[in-house]
C-alpha positions as CSV (number, residue, x, y, z in Angstrom):
1,X,166.1,98.8,-76.7
2,X,169.2,97.0,-77.8
3,X,171.9,96.6,-75.1
4,X,175.4,96.9,-76.6
5,X,178.4,95.6,-74.7
6,X,181.1,98.1,-73.9
7,X,184.8,97.4,-74.3
8,X,185.0,97.1,-70.6
9,X,182.4,94.4,-70.5
10,X,184.1,92.6,-73.4
11,X,187.4,92.8,-71.4
12,X,185.6,91.1,-68.5
13,X,184.2,88.4,-70.7
14,X,187.6,87.8,-72.3
15,X,189.2,87.5,-68.8
16,X,186.5,85.0,-67.7
17,X,187.0,83.0,-70.9
18,X,190.8,82.9,-70.2
19,X,190.1,81.6,-66.7
20,X,188.0,78.8,-68.1
21,X,190.4,77.5,-70.8
22,X,192.9,74.7,-70.3
23,X,195.0,75.7,-73.3
24,X,197.9,77.9,-72.2
25,X,198.4,79.7,-75.4
26,X,194.7,80.4,-75.8
27,X,194.5,81.7,-72.3
28,X,197.5,84.0,-72.9
29,X,195.9,85.4,-76.0
30,X,192.5,86.0,-74.2
31,X,194.2,87.7,-71.3
32,X,196.2,89.9,-73.6
33,X,193.1,90.9,-75.5
34,X,191.3,91.5,-72.2
35,X,194.0,94.0,-71.2
36,X,194.1,95.7,-74.6
37,X,190.3,96.1,-74.7
38,X,190.6,99.1,-72.4
39,X,192.9,100.9,-75.0
40,X,190.9,100.3,-78.2
41,X,190.2,103.6,-79.9
42,X,186.6,102.6,-80.8
43,X,183.9,100.4,-79.2
44,X,184.0,96.9,-80.7
45,X,180.2,96.9,-81.1
46,X,180.5,100.2,-83.1
47,X,183.2,98.6,-85.3
48,X,180.8,95.7,-86.1
49,X,177.9,98.1,-86.7
50,X,180.1,99.7,-89.4
51,X,180.6,96.3,-91.0
52,X,184.3,96.4,-90.1
53,X,186.4,93.5,-88.8
54,X,187.1,93.1,-85.1
55,X,190.6,92.0,-86.1
56,X,191.3,95.7,-86.7
57,X,191.5,95.9,-82.9
58,X,194.9,95.4,-81.3
59,X,195.2,91.9,-79.9
60,X,192.3,90.4,-81.8
61,X,192.8,87.5,-84.2
62,X,190.2,85.5,-86.1
63,X,189.3,83.1,-83.2
64,X,188.8,85.8,-80.6
65,X,187.0,87.9,-83.2
66,X,184.4,85.1,-83.7
67,X,183.9,84.8,-79.9
68,X,183.4,88.5,-79.5
69,X,181.0,88.7,-82.4
70,X,178.8,86.1,-80.7
71,X,178.8,88.1,-77.5
72,X,178.0,91.4,-79.2
73,X,175.2,89.9,-81.3
74,X,173.6,88.3,-78.2
75,X,175.0,90.1,-75.2
76,X,175.3,87.7,-72.3
77,X,174.4,88.8,-68.8
78,X,177.5,89.1,-66.8
79,X,178.3,90.0,-63.2
80,X,181.2,92.2,-62.4
81,X,181.9,92.3,-58.8
82,X,178.5,92.8,-57.2
83,X,177.0,94.7,-60.1
84,X,174.8,92.8,-62.5
85,X,175.3,94.0,-66.1
């Protein structure tokens, strides 16, 4: 069964990516997208399934869109707090 990332999980991945960058503007964009992910009216994975662009989502530009597409296509295993997702 295919495991799709939820917007909450994408928010966590965006926040982790922001922590790992040394570029201040990129970090700011990633943190903003991470916060906004909780407010998106549709799941990002569902948007892709409909062959729509992730840039339709607030706070998502072309660079972050490509990053998210990679995560959604091959969902990485992440740990949030003590829970393994």
